C-alpha positions in Angstrom: -32.7 -31.2 38.5 -30.2 -32.2 35.7 -27.2 -33.5 36.8 -24.4 -30.8 37.0 -21.6 -30.3 34.6 -18.2 -28.9 33.9 -17.5 -27.6 30.5 -14.4 -26.9 28.6 -15.1 -24.9 25.3 -13.1 -24.6 22.4 -14.7 -22.1 19.9 -14.1 -19.5 17.1 -16.0 -17.1 19.1 -18.3 -15.8 16.5 -21.8 -14.4 17.2 -23.2 -18.0 17.1 -21.0 -19.3 19.3 -21.2 -16.0 21.6 -24.9 -16.9 22.0 -24.1 -20.4 23.0 -21.9 -19.5 25.7 -24.2 -17.0 26.9 -27.0 -19.7 27.2 -24.6 -22.2 28.8 -23.5 -19.4 31.6 -27.1 -19.1 32.1 -27.9 -22.9 33.1 -27.7 -23.4 36.8 -26.3 -26.9 36.2 -22.9 -25.8 33.6 -20.1 -24.6 34.7 -17.6 -22.9 32.2 -14.1 -24.5 33.6 -12.1 -23.1 30.8 -12.4 -21.9 26.8 -10.2 -21.9 24.0 -10.1 -19.9 20.9 -9.1 -21.1 17.7 -9.5 -19.6 14.1 -12.5 -20.2 12.1 -15.2 -17.8 11.8 -12.6 -15.0 12.6 -8.9 -15.3 13.4 -7.9 -16.9 16.7 -6.4 -13.8 18.2 -9.9 -12.0 17.5 -11.8 -15.0 18.8 -9.9 -14.9 22.1 -10.6 -11.3 22.9 -14.3 -11.9 22.0 -14.1 -14.7 23.9 -13.0 -12.7 26.9 -15.3 -9.8 26.5 -18.5 -12.8 26.5 -17.2 -14.3 29.2 -17.4 -10.8 31.4 -20.6 -10.4 29.9 -21.9 -13.3 31.3 -20.3 -12.4 34.5 -17.5 -15.2 34.3 -14.1 -12.9 33.9 -12.0 -15.7 36.0 -12.6 -18.2 33.4 -8.8 -18.9 31.6 -8.8 -18.8 28.3 -6.4 -20.3 25.8 -5.3 -19.2 22.2 -5.6 -22.4 19.9 -4.5 -22.6 16.3 -3.7 -19.6 14.1 -4.1 -21.0 11.0 -5.8 -24.4 9.6 -3.6 -27.5 9.1 -4.7 -28.6 5.8 -6.1 -25.3 3.9 -6.2 -21.7 3.8 -7.6 -19.7 6.6 -11.6 -18.4 5.2 -12.9 -16.0 7.4 -17.2 -15.5 7.4 -16.9 -11.6 7.6 -20.0 -11.2 5.4 -21.7 -13.1 8.4 -20.0 -12.3 11.7 -18.5 -8.7 10.5 -15.2 -7.6 10.9 -15.2 -8.3 14.7 -16.7 -11.7 14.5 -19.8 -10.5 16.8 -21.3 -8.4 14.1 
């Protein structure tokens, strides 16, 4: 049996991250201890809401979620709505 891992996720929770989160949640040797959302494919606030919804879908509504940076440090935000839709989970 593989070694057990506790992980802290840091993601912008678009559809690609939702699939990765659901995969991790299905692994018997992985515990998702906490998660953070940042801007990226979606704004940070929207990513945090998506993160909470996907964690709940995975049966993990108790995992703490922190919203991270609202804007990039060195460039303008550019959201991938053409790929991830208006809500990031298109």
